[in-house]
N, CA, C and O atoms as CSV, one atom per row, in Angstrom:
chain,resi,resn,atom,element,x,y,z
A,1,MET,N,N,-14.565,10.731,18.236
A,1,MET,CA,C,-14.773,10.566,16.799
A,1,MET,C,C,-13.443,10.492,16.054
A,1,MET,O,O,-13.287,9.679,15.143
A,2,VAL,N,N,-12.488,11.332,16.434
A,2,VAL,CA,C,-11.194,11.342,15.751
A,2,VAL,C,C,-10.489,10.007,15.921
A,2,VAL,O,O,-9.888,9.494,14.978
A,3,ARG,N,N,-10.560,9.448,17.114
A,3,ARG,CA,C,-9.900,8.167,17.359
A,3,ARG,C,C,-10.426,7.093,16.404
A,3,ARG,O,O,-9.658,6.290,15.874
A,4,GLY,N,N,-11.744,7.090,16.194
A,4,GLY,CA,C,-12.348,6.140,15.270
A,4,GLY,C,C,-11.886,6.358,13.839
A,4,GLY,O,O,-11.671,5.397,13.099
A,5,GLU,N,N,-11.733,7.614,13.447
A,5,GLU,CA,C,-11.262,7.933,12.094
A,5,GLU,C,C,-9.825,7.458,11.909
A,5,GLU,O,O,-9.468,6.930,10.856
A,6,VAL,N,N,-9.009,7.649,12.935
A,6,VAL,CA,C,-7.609,7.227,12.869
A,6,VAL,C,C,-7.527,5.709,12.759
A,6,VAL,O,O,-6.773,5.179,11.944
A,7,LEU,N,N,-8.304,5.018,13.578
A,7,LEU,CA,C,-8.313,3.562,13.540
A,7,LEU,C,C,-8.798,3.055,12.176
A,7,LEU,O,O,-8.250,2.094,11.635
A,8,ARG,N,N,-9.818,3.702,11.631
A,8,ARG,CA,C,-10.330,3.320,10.309
A,8,ARG,C,C,-9.259,3.529,9.243
A,8,ARG,O,O,-9.077,2.674,8.377
A,9,ALA,N,N,-8.551,4.652,9.295
A,9,ALA,CA,C,-7.496,4.937,8.317
A,9,ALA,C,C,-6.386,3.884,8.417
A,9,ALA,O,O,-5.877,3.411,7.401
A,10,TYR,N,N,-6.021,3.526,9.643
A,10,TYR,CA,C,-4.989,2.503,9.868
A,10,TYR,C,C,-5.434,1.167,9.272
A,10,TYR,O,O,-4.679,0.518,8.548
A,11,ARG,N,N,-6.659,0.769,9.583
A,11,ARG,CA,C,-7.173,-0.516,9.071
A,11,ARG,C,C,-7.275,-0.520,7.556
A,11,ARG,O,O,-6.968,-1.521,6.909
A,12,ASP,N,N,-7.711,0.610,6.987
A,12,ASP,CA,C,-7.806,0.700,5.531
A,12,ASP,C,C,-6.445,0.533,4.866
A,12,ASP,O,O,-6.330,-0.125,3.832
A,13,LEU,N,N,-5.417,1.129,5.461
A,13,LEU,CA,C,-4.060,0.980,4.917
A,13,LEU,C,C,-3.595,-0.471,5.007
A,13,LEU,O,O,-3.023,-1.002,4.055
A,14,ILE,N,N,-3.837,-1.104,6.138
A,14,ILE,CA,C,-3.432,-2.513,6.305
A,14,ILE,C,C,-4.173,-3.386,5.287
A,14,ILE,O,O,-3.569,-4.255,4.659
A,15,ARG,N,N,-5.490,-3.155,5.124
A,15,ARG,CA,C,-6.258,-3.930,4.133
A,15,ARG,C,C,-5.732,-3.720,2.710
A,15,ARG,O,O,-5.626,-4.669,1.933
A,16,ALA,N,N,-5.409,-2.482,2.383
A,16,ALA,CA,C,-4.900,-2.179,1.042
A,16,ALA,C,C,-3.600,-2.929,0.790
A,16,ALA,O,O,-3.408,-3.484,-0.292
A,17,THR,N,N,-2.699,-2.954,1.779
A,17,THR,CA,C,-1.431,-3.656,1.583
A,17,THR,C,C,-1.645,-5.165,1.528
A,17,THR,O,O,-0.978,-5.858,0.761
A,18,ARG,N,N,-2.567,-5.676,2.332
A,18,ARG,CA,C,-2.836,-7.118,2.295
A,18,ARG,C,C,-3.353,-7.553,0.926
A,18,ARG,O,O,-3.021,-8.634,0.441
A,19,LYS,N,N,-4.159,-6.706,0.319
A,19,LYS,CA,C,-4.692,-7.043,-1.003
A,19,LYS,C,C,-3.615,-6.894,-2.078
A,19,LYS,O,O,-3.435,-7.783,-2.909
A,20,SER,N,N,-2.906,-5.778,-2.058
A,20,SER,CA,C,-1.912,-5.514,-3.101
A,20,SER,C,C,-0.701,-6.430,-3.014
A,20,SER,O,O,-0.108,-6.775,-4.036
A,21,PHE,N,N,-0.330,-6.825,-1.801
A,21,PHE,CA,C,0.870,-7.634,-1.608
A,21,PHE,C,C,0.558,-9.072,-1.194
A,21,PHE,O,O,1.405,-9.744,-0.604
A,22,ALA,N,N,-0.630,-9.539,-1.492
A,22,ALA,CA,C,-1.029,-10.900,-1.127
A,22,ALA,C,C,0.013,-11.912,-1.612
A,22,ALA,O,O,0.411,-11.898,-2.777
A,23,GLY,N,N,0.441,-12.778,-0.716
A,23,GLY,CA,C,1.413,-13.804,-1.066
A,23,GLY,C,C,2.863,-13.363,-0.970
A,23,GLY,O,O,3.767,-14.186,-1.122
A,24,ASP,N,N,3.102,-12.092,-0.723
A,24,ASP,CA,C,4.470,-11.572,-0.619
A,24,ASP,C,C,4.732,-11.233,0.853
A,24,ASP,O,O,4.536,-10.096,1.283
A,25,ASN,N,N,5.169,-12.216,1.603
A,25,ASN,CA,C,5.321,-12.048,3.052
A,25,ASN,C,C,6.271,-10.930,3.433
A,25,ASN,O,O,6.036,-10.227,4.416
A,26,LEU,N,N,7.333,-10.757,2.675
A,26,LEU,CA,C,8.272,-9.677,2.977
A,26,LEU,C,C,7.590,-8.317,2.863
A,26,LEU,O,O,7.695,-7.494,3.773
A,27,MET,N,N,6.893,-8.076,1.754
A,27,MET,CA,C,6.223,-6.791,1.574
A,27,MET,C,C,5.092,-6.592,2.588
A,27,MET,O,O,4.875,-5.478,3.064
A,28,LEU,N,N,4.381,-7.654,2.913
A,28,LEU,CA,C,3.326,-7.549,3.926
A,28,LEU,C,C,3.899,-7.145,5.271
A,28,LEU,O,O,3.374,-6.256,5.941
A,29,ARG,N,N,4.968,-7.797,5.656
A,29,ARG,CA,C,5.608,-7.513,6.947
A,29,ARG,C,C,6.192,-6.101,6.982
A,29,ARG,O,O,5.993,-5.357,7.942
A,30,GLU,N,N,6.913,-5.746,5.922
A,30,GLU,CA,C,7.575,-4.432,5.895
A,30,GLU,C,C,6.575,-3.283,5.761
A,30,GLU,O,O,6.761,-2.228,6.368
A,31,SER,N,N,5.526,-3.479,4.979
A,31,SER,CA,C,4.535,-2.406,4.853
A,31,SER,C,C,3.780,-2.210,6.165
A,31,SER,O,O,3.510,-1.074,6.555
A,32,ALA,N,N,3.435,-3.299,6.851
A,32,ALA,CA,C,2.765,-3.184,8.157
A,32,ALA,C,C,3.672,-2.477,9.160
A,32,ALA,O,O,3.213,-1.654,9.952
A,33,LYS,N,N,4.957,-2.803,9.117
A,33,LYS,CA,C,5.915,-2.156,10.009
A,33,LYS,C,C,5.998,-0.649,9.734
A,33,LYS,O,O,6.037,0.157,10.663
A,34,GLU,N,N,6.022,-0.284,8.462
A,34,GLU,CA,C,6.102,1.135,8.076
A,34,GLU,C,C,4.831,1.892,8.464
A,34,GLU,O,O,4.899,3.029,8.931
A,35,ILE,N,N,3.676,1.260,8.268
A,35,ILE,CA,C,2.419,1.895,8.653
A,35,ILE,C,C,2.389,2.140,10.151
A,35,ILE,O,O,2.055,3.238,10.597
A,36,ARG,N,N,2.740,1.116,10.938
A,36,ARG,CA,C,2.788,1.274,12.404
A,36,ARG,C,C,3.729,2.393,12.802
A,36,ARG,O,O,3.403,3.214,13.659
A,37,LYS,N,N,4.913,2.424,12.170
A,37,LYS,CA,C,5.912,3.445,12.472
A,37,LYS,C,C,5.353,4.849,12.232
A,37,LYS,O,O,5.491,5.727,13.083
A,38,LYS,N,N,4.723,5.058,11.077
A,38,LYS,CA,C,4.173,6.378,10.742
A,38,LYS,C,C,3.070,6.789,11.714
A,38,LYS,O,O,3.027,7.937,12.156
A,39,PHE,N,N,2.186,5.862,12.045
A,39,PHE,CA,C,1.112,6.199,12.982
A,39,PHE,C,C,1.686,6.471,14.374
A,39,PHE,O,O,1.229,7.392,15.052
A,40,ASN,N,N,2.668,5.698,14.809
A,40,ASN,CA,C,3.283,5.937,16.118
A,40,ASN,C,C,4.025,7.266,16.170
A,40,ASN,O,O,4.018,7.937,17.202
A,41,GLU,N,N,4.667,7.656,15.070
A,41,GLU,CA,C,5.368,8.939,15.027
A,41,GLU,C,C,4.405,10.109,15.239
A,41,GLU,O,O,4.800,11.159,15.744
A,42,ASN,N,N,3.167,9.928,14.859
A,42,ASN,CA,C,2.181,11.008,14.952
A,42,ASN,C,C,1.160,10.798,16.074
A,42,ASN,O,O,0.133,11.475,16.131
A,43,ARG,N,N,1.454,9.870,16.943
A,43,ARG,CA,C,0.532,9.517,18.046
A,43,ARG,C,C,0.198,10.710,18.942
A,43,ARG,O,O,-0.914,10.793,19.464
A,44,HIS,N,N,1.130,11.619,19.125
A,44,HIS,CA,C,0.946,12.725,20.063
A,44,HIS,C,C,0.470,14.018,19.398
A,44,HIS,O,O,0.448,15.068,20.042
A,45,VAL,N,N,0.094,13.957,18.133
A,45,VAL,CA,C,-0.435,15.136,17.444
A,45,VAL,C,C,-1.819,15.435,18.016
A,45,VAL,O,O,-2.665,14.546,18.107
A,46,THR,N,N,-2.043,16.695,18.403
A,46,THR,CA,C,-3.324,17.074,18.997
A,46,THR,C,C,-4.085,18.114,18.182
A,46,THR,O,O,-5.285,18.299,18.384
A,47,SER,N,N,-3.412,18.781,17.283
A,47,SER,CA,C,-4.047,19.800,16.460
A,47,SER,C,C,-5.046,19.146,15.499
A,47,SER,O,O,-4.690,18.258,14.724
A,48,ASP,N,N,-6.297,19.600,15.563
A,48,ASP,CA,C,-7.324,19.049,14.668
A,48,ASP,C,C,-6.940,19.229,13.207
A,48,ASP,O,O,-7.175,18.342,12.387
A,49,THR,N,N,-6.355,20.365,12.881
A,49,THR,CA,C,-5.945,20.636,11.500
A,49,THR,C,C,-4.879,19.632,11.060
A,49,THR,O,O,-4.953,19.065,9.970
A,50,GLU,N,N,-3.904,19.428,11.914
A,50,GLU,CA,C,-2.822,18.489,11.592
A,50,GLU,C,C,-3.345,17.053,11.527
A,50,GLU,O,O,-2.923,16.283,10.664
A,51,ILE,N,N,-4.245,16.690,12.416
A,51,ILE,CA,C,-4.825,15.340,12.409
A,51,ILE,C,C,-5.588,15.118,11.106
A,51,ILE,O,O,-5.463,14.059,10.492
A,52,GLN,N,N,-6.371,16.095,10.680
A,52,GLN,CA,C,-7.127,15.961,9.436
A,52,GLN,C,C,-6.178,15.844,8.235
A,52,GLN,O,O,-6.442,15.092,7.297
A,53,LYS,N,N,-5.077,16.592,8.279
A,53,LYS,CA,C,-4.083,16.508,7.201
A,53,LYS,C,C,-3.476,15.102,7.154
A,53,LYS,O,O,-3.324,14.524,6.078
A,54,LEU,N,N,-3.129,14.555,8.323
A,54,LEU,CA,C,-2.550,13.213,8.383
A,54,LEU,C,C,-3.564,12.154,7.933
A,54,LEU,O,O,-3.204,11.199,7.244
A,55,LEU,N,N,-4.833,12.327,8.324
A,55,LEU,CA,C,-5.867,11.390,7.892
A,55,LEU,C,C,-6.029,11.419,6.372
A,55,LEU,O,O,-6.202,10.374,5.744
A,56,GLU,N,N,-5.974,12.598,5.790
A,56,GLU,CA,C,-6.089,12.711,4.330
A,56,GLU,C,C,-4.889,12.034,3.655
A,56,GLU,O,O,-5.046,11.376,2.627
A,57,GLU,N,N,-3.710,12.194,4.224
A,57,GLU,CA,C,-2.521,11.506,3.686
A,57,GLU,C,C,-2.696,10.000,3.748
A,57,GLU,O,O,-2.333,9.295,2.807
A,58,ALA,N,N,-3.251,9.497,4.849
A,58,ALA,CA,C,-3.478,8.058,4.998
A,58,ALA,C,C,-4.496,7.571,3.970
A,58,ALA,O,O,-4.317,6.511,3.370
A,59,ARG,N,N,-5.567,8.344,3.766
A,59,ARG,CA,C,-6.582,7.955,2.774
A,59,ARG,C,C,-5.987,7.948,1.363
A,59,ARG,O,O,-6.265,7.054,0.565
A,60,THR,N,N,-5.170,8.952,1.072
A,60,THR,CA,C,-4.513,9.023,-0.236
A,60,THR,C,C,-3.584,7.827,-0.435
A,60,THR,O,O,-3.565,7.217,-1.504
A,61,ALA,N,N,-2.818,7.498,0.603
A,61,ALA,CA,C,-1.896,6.361,0.519
A,61,ALA,C,C,-2.663,5.055,0.314
A,61,ALA,O,O,-2.264,4.220,-0.496
A,62,SER,N,N,-3.744,4.882,1.033
A,62,SER,CA,C,-4.563,3.680,0.897
A,62,SER,C,C,-5.116,3.554,-0.523
A,62,SER,O,O,-5.089,2.475,-1.115
A,63,HIS,N,N,-5.611,4.654,-1.054
A,63,HIS,CA,C,-6.142,4.651,-2.421
A,63,HIS,C,C,-5.024,4.344,-3.426
A,63,HIS,O,O,-5.224,3.568,-4.361
A,64,PHE,N,N,-3.866,4.946,-3.233
A,64,PHE,CA,C,-2.729,4.712,-4.128
A,64,PHE,C,C,-2.323,3.238,-4.107
A,64,PHE,O,O,-2.145,2.624,-5.159
A,65,ILE,N,N,-2.181,2.683,-2.924
A,65,ILE,CA,C,-1.774,1.282,-2.794
A,65,ILE,C,C,-2.801,0.368,-3.457
A,65,ILE,O,O,-2.445,-0.598,-4.132
A,66,SER,N,N,-4.078,0.684,-3.256
A,66,SER,CA,C,-5.153,-0.167,-3.804
A,66,SER,C,C,-5.278,-0.072,-5.319
A,66,SER,O,O,-5.618,-1.059,-5.971
A,67,THR,N,N,-5.013,1.086,-5.881
A,67,THR,CA,C,-5.298,1.270,-7.300
A,67,THR,C,C,-4.071,1.401,-8.192
A,67,THR,O,O,-4.179,1.252,-9.409
A,68,MET,N,N,-2.924,1.674,-7.619
A,68,MET,CA,C,-1.747,1.950,-8.442
A,68,MET,C,C,-0.643,0.896,-8.327
A,68,MET,O,O,0.326,0.937,-9.084
A,69,ILE,N,N,-0.774,-0.023,-7.415
A,69,ILE,CA,C,0.267,-1.045,-7.246
A,69,ILE,C,C,-0.274,-2.392,-7.677
A,69,ILE,O,O,-1.306,-2.856,-7.193
A,70,VAL,N,N,0.443,-3.005,-8.594
A,70,VAL,CA,C,0.132,-4.359,-9.041
A,70,VAL,C,C,1.456,-5.119,-9.014
A,70,VAL,O,O,2.439,-4.702,-9.626
A,71,GLN,N,N,1.464,-6.222,-8.306
A,71,GLN,CA,C,2.698,-6.992,-8.228
A,71,GLN,C,C,2.847,-7.922,-9.418
A,71,GLN,O,O,1.893,-8.566,-9.855
A,72,ALA,N,N,4.059,-7.976,-9.927
A,72,ALA,CA,C,4.393,-8.942,-10.971
A,72,ALA,C,C,4.716,-10.265,-10.291
A,72,ALA,O,O,5.372,-10.299,-9.250
A,73,LYS,N,N,4.249,-11.342,-10.887
A,73,LYS,CA,C,4.506,-12.665,-10.318
A,73,LYS,C,C,5.245,-13.508,-11.341
A,73,LYS,O,O,4.948,-13.465,-12.535
A,74,LEU,N,N,6.209,-14.276,-10.856
A,74,LEU,CA,C,6.982,-15.158,-11.705
A,74,LEU,C,C,6.063,-16.287,-12.181
A,74,LEU,O,O,5.404,-16.939,-11.370
A,75,ASN,N,N,6.021,-16.515,-13.487
A,75,ASN,CA,C,5.175,-17.586,-14.011
A,75,ASN,C,C,6.016,-18.842,-14.256
A,75,ASN,O,O,7.234,-18.831,-14.075
A,76,GLU,N,N,5.355,-19.916,-14.667
A,76,GLU,CA,C,6.027,-21.207,-14.870
A,76,GLU,C,C,7.002,-21.190,-16.041
A,76,GLU,O,O,7.837,-22.086,-16.160
A,77,ARG,N,N,6.907,-20.190,-16.900
A,77,ARG,CA,C,7.826,-20.065,-18.040
A,77,ARG,C,C,9.078,-19.259,-17.683
A,77,ARG,O,O,9.964,-19.079,-18.519
A,78,GLY,N,N,9.147,-18.781,-16.451
A,78,GLY,CA,C,10.313,-18.015,-16.024
A,78,GLY,C,C,10.202,-16.517,-16.263
A,78,GLY,O,O,11.145,-15.772,-15.999
A,79,GLY,N,N,9.059,-16.078,-16.758
A,79,GLY,CA,C,8.833,-14.642,-16.973
A,79,GLY,C,C,7.938,-14.088,-15.880
A,79,GLY,O,O,7.487,-14.820,-14.999
A,80,PHE,N,N,7.691,-12.817,-15.944
A,80,PHE,CA,C,6.836,-12.178,-14.951
A,80,PHE,C,C,5.512,-11.781,-15.589
A,80,PHE,O,O,5.476,-11.327,-16.733
A,81,GLU,N,N,4.427,-11.954,-14.842
A,81,GLU,CA,C,3.102,-11.590,-15.294
A,81,GLU,C,C,2.523,-10.535,-14.379
A,81,GLU,O,O,2.723,-10.565,-13.164
A,82,VAL,N,N,1.805,-9.606,-14.974
A,82,VAL,CA,C,1.088,-8.592,-14.208
A,82,VAL,C,C,-0.380,-8.748,-14.547
A,82,VAL,O,O,-0.760,-8.716,-15.717
A,83,LYS,N,N,-1.199,-8.915,-13.534
A,83,LYS,CA,C,-2.634,-9.078,-13.745
A,83,LYS,C,C,-3.376,-7.995,-12.969
A,83,LYS,O,O,-3.782,-8.200,-11.825
A,84,PRO,N,N,-3.549,-6.827,-13.615
A,84,PRO,CA,C,-4.295,-5.764,-12.932
A,84,PRO,C,C,-5.762,-6.155,-12.773
A,84,PRO,O,O,-6.341,-6.819,-13.633
A,85,GLY,N,N,-6.347,-5.728,-11.655
A,85,GLY,CA,C,-7.761,-5.994,-11.394
A,85,GLY,C,C,-8.623,-4.836,-11.836
A,85,GLY,O,O,-8.125,-3.837,-12.356
A,86,LYS,N,N,-9.925,-4.976,-11.626
A,86,LYS,CA,C,-10.855,-3.926,-12.049
A,86,LYS,C,C,-10.615,-2.615,-11.302
A,86,LYS,O,O,-10.944,-1.547,-11.818
A,87,GLU,N,N,-10.046,-2.677,-10.095
A,87,GLU,CA,C,-9.745,-1.457,-9.338
A,87,GLU,C,C,-8.621,-0.634,-9.984
A,87,GLU,O,O,-8.410,0.528,-9.634
A,88,HIS,N,N,-7.910,-1.249,-10.924
A,88,HIS,CA,C,-6.821,-0.557,-11.622
A,88,HIS,C,C,-7.263,0.037,-12.960
A,88,HIS,O,O,-6.452,0.622,-13.679
A,89,ALA,N,N,-8.542,-0.113,-13.294
A,89,ALA,CA,C,-9.049,0.370,-14.579
A,89,ALA,C,C,-8.766,1.858,-14.737
A,89,ALA,O,O,-9.047,2.654,-13.842
A,90,GLY,N,N,-8.212,2.217,-15.873
A,90,GLY,CA,C,-7.913,3.609,-16.164
A,90,GLY,C,C,-6.552,4.069,-15.692
A,90,GLY,O,O,-6.106,5.158,-16.054
A,91,ALA,N,N,-5.887,3.260,-14.891
A,91,ALA,CA,C,-4.559,3.628,-14.400
A,91,ALA,C,C,-3.514,3.361,-15.477
A,91,ALA,O,O,-3.674,2.467,-16.307
A,92,THR,N,N,-2.467,4.135,-15.452
A,92,THR,CA,C,-1.338,3.914,-16.342
A,92,THR,C,C,-0.354,3.026,-15.601
A,92,THR,O,O,0.140,3.392,-14.534
A,93,LEU,N,N,-0.074,1.878,-16.158
A,93,LEU,CA,C,0.832,0.954,-15.496
A,93,LEU,C,C,2.242,1.120,-16.024
A,93,LEU,O,O,2.466,1.171,-17.233
A,94,GLU,N,N,3.182,1.204,-15.111
A,94,GLU,CA,C,4.601,1.222,-15.470
A,94,GLU,C,C,5.150,-0.138,-15.097
A,94,GLU,O,O,5.123,-0.526,-13.930
A,95,ILE,N,N,5.642,-0.852,-16.071
A,95,ILE,CA,C,6.136,-2.194,-15.825
A,95,ILE,C,C,7.653,-2.164,-15.880
A,95,ILE,O,O,8.239,-1.840,-16.913
A,96,PRO,N,N,8.299,-2.509,-14.745
A,96,PRO,CA,C,9.763,-2.515,-14.742
A,96,PRO,C,C,10.308,-3.652,-15.608
A,96,PRO,O,O,9.611,-4.623,-15.901
A,97,SER,N,N,11.536,-3.507,-15.996
A,97,SER,CA,C,12.158,-4.539,-16.825
A,97,SER,C,C,12.317,-5.826,-16.007
A,97,SER,O,O,12.355,-5.789,-14.778
A,98,GLU,N,N,12.406,-6.948,-16.698
A,98,GLU,CA,C,12.598,-8.226,-15.996
A,98,GLU,C,C,13.920,-8.233,-15.248
A,98,GLU,O,O,14.027,-8.867,-14.198
A,99,GLU,N,N,14.933,-7.540,-15.766
A,99,GLU,CA,C,16.220,-7.461,-15.082
A,99,GLU,C,C,16.052,-6.786,-13.724
A,99,GLU,O,O,16.601,-7.259,-12.729
A,100,LEU,N,N,15.313,-5.705,-13.672
A,100,LEU,CA,C,15.063,-5.012,-12.420
A,100,LEU,C,C,14.255,-5.885,-11.467
A,100,LEU,O,O,14.525,-5.905,-10.266
A,101,LEU,N,N,13.270,-6.604,-11.991
A,101,LEU,CA,C,12.475,-7.488,-11.164
A,101,LEU,C,C,13.322,-8.611,-10.554
A,101,LEU,O,O,13.143,-8.959,-9.387
A,102,ARG,N,N,14.230,-9.168,-11.332
A,102,ARG,CA,C,15.103,-10.234,-10.816
A,102,ARG,C,C,16.003,-9.718,-9.697
A,102,ARG,O,O,16.246,-10.420,-8.715
A,103,LYS,N,N,16.497,-8.487,-9.850
A,103,LYS,CA,C,17.379,-7.905,-8.834
A,103,LYS,C,C,16.638,-7.670,-7.527
A,103,LYS,O,O,17.219,-7.812,-6.451
A,104,SER,N,N,15.343,-7.305,-7.610
A,104,SER,CA,C,14.586,-7.006,-6.404
A,104,SER,C,C,13.979,-8.250,-5.779
A,104,SER,O,O,13.518,-8.200,-4.639
A,105,GLY,N,N,13.967,-9.355,-6.492
A,105,GLY,CA,C,13.347,-10.585,-5.996
A,105,GLY,C,C,14.252,-11.393,-5.231
A,105,GLY,O,O,13.871,-12.459,-4.748
């Protein structure tokens, strides 16, 4: 049963990043790499308590990625647009300055 829960948590994280970072190949690649790294680091954990703690962290991360991250996209006017979806309803959005966005792009 635990193996199935771990696999589900892994898949949920990958799905969350695919949705949040759709079209951003760098973020998709790097987030998948980071998720794999974290799961591999904990591959040998056998304590049920520790496994449940790690699963809860994975669920929290998946929820955070799905509901708290919205990517800004460069529009045809040269500015950035943020289009939050219904899953972001009620969230407080922090929008970085365009200068910061240009530096990270």
